[in-house]
VEXVEXTI-869428 format. One record per residue (C-alpha): residue number from 1; residue in one letter; x, z, y. Coordinates in Angstrom, 1 decimal, always signed. Example, Ala and Ser with C-alpha at 12.3 -4.5 7.8 and 13.67 -1.06 7.14 Angstrom:
2
 marti marfi   east     up  north
     1     A  +12.3   +7.8   -4.5
     2     S  +13.7   +7.1   -1.1
END
This chain:
78
 marti marfi   east     up  north
     1     M  +38.0  +38.5  +29.3
     2     T  +38.5  +34.7  +28.4
     3     L  +37.2  +31.9  +27.7
     4     N  +37.8  +29.4  +25.0
     5     I  +37.4  +26.2  +26.1
     6     K  +37.6  +23.2  +23.3
     7     Y  +37.4  +19.5  +23.8
     8     F  +36.3  +17.0  +21.2
     9     G  +36.5  +13.0  +21.5
    10     M  +36.9  +11.8  +24.6
    11     T  +37.0  +15.0  +26.4
    12     A  +40.3  +15.7  +24.6
    13     E  +41.5  +12.1  +25.4
    14     A  +40.4  +13.0  +29.2
    15     S  +42.0  +16.6  +29.4
    16     G  +44.9  +15.6  +27.2
    17     K  +44.2  +18.8  +25.3
    18     E  +42.0  +19.8  +22.2
    19     E  +42.0  +23.4  +23.2
    20     E  +42.8  +26.0  +26.0
    21     E  +42.5  +29.3  +27.0
    22     L  +40.9  +30.1  +30.7
    23     L  +40.8  +33.6  +32.1
    24     S  +37.2  +33.8  +33.1
    25     H  +36.3  +34.5  +36.8
    26     Y  +33.6  +32.0  +36.3
    27     S  +30.3  +33.3  +37.0
    28     S  +28.2  +29.8  +35.6
    29     I  +28.7  +27.1  +32.9
    30     Q  +28.4  +25.0  +36.5
    31     E  +31.2  +26.5  +38.2
    32     L  +33.7  +26.2  +35.3
    33     K  +32.4  +22.3  +34.2
    34     D  +32.9  +21.9  +38.5
    35     D  +36.9  +23.2  +38.0
    36     L  +37.7  +21.4  +35.1
    37     L  +36.2  +18.4  +36.5
    38     V  +38.8  +19.2  +39.7
    39     K  +41.7  +20.1  +36.9
    40     Y  +41.1  +17.1  +34.6
    41     P  +39.9  +14.1  +36.8
    42     N  +39.2  +11.4  +33.6
    43     L  +36.3  +14.1  +32.8
    44     E  +34.4  +12.8  +35.6
    45     K  +34.2   +9.4  +33.7
    46     V  +32.8  +10.9  +30.5
    47     N  +29.4  +11.5  +29.5
    48     F  +29.4  +15.0  +27.2
    49     N  +27.4  +18.0  +26.7
    50     I  +28.2  +21.7  +26.4
    51     A  +28.3  +23.9  +23.9
    52     V  +28.1  +27.8  +24.1
    53     N  +29.2  +30.1  +21.1
    54     H  +27.5  +27.2  +19.0
    55     T  +24.6  +26.4  +20.5
    56     M  +24.1  +23.2  +23.1
    57     I  +23.2  +23.7  +26.9
    58     N  +20.9  +22.4  +28.9
    59     G  +21.0  +23.1  +32.7
    60     N  +23.1  +26.3  +33.9
    61     Y  +24.2  +29.2  +32.2
    62     D  +25.1  +32.6  +33.4
    63     L  +28.8  +33.6  +31.6
    64     I  +29.8  +36.9  +30.5
    65     G  +33.4  +36.0  +29.3
    66     N  +34.5  +35.6  +26.0
    67     E  +32.2  +33.1  +25.2
    68     E  +33.6  +29.4  +23.2
    69     I  +33.2  +26.5  +25.3
    70     A  +32.4  +23.4  +23.7
    71     L  +32.7  +19.7  +25.3
    72     L  +31.3  +17.4  +23.1
    73     P  +31.0  +13.9  +23.4
    74     P  +27.3  +12.2  +22.6
    75     F  +26.9  +11.8  +19.2
    76     S  +23.7  +10.7  +17.1
    77     G  +22.2  +11.6  +14.5
    78     G  +20.5   +9.9  +11.2
END
């Protein structure tokens, strides 16, 4: 199973990527986030939110594989 990771705005700049696929050996979004912060240290300087399958999440989230993960910079509505 794979995870499709999409990076937007400042997260794309920090990672140097707009998208990548990772083999899913992660049990939670926190494990994935921790790994991405090690892989792309510049992400630590960026405030971002995470969406799983087009749904914003707060806190931790259990992954089952084949999810689409989006790293989104803060945005404001109007």
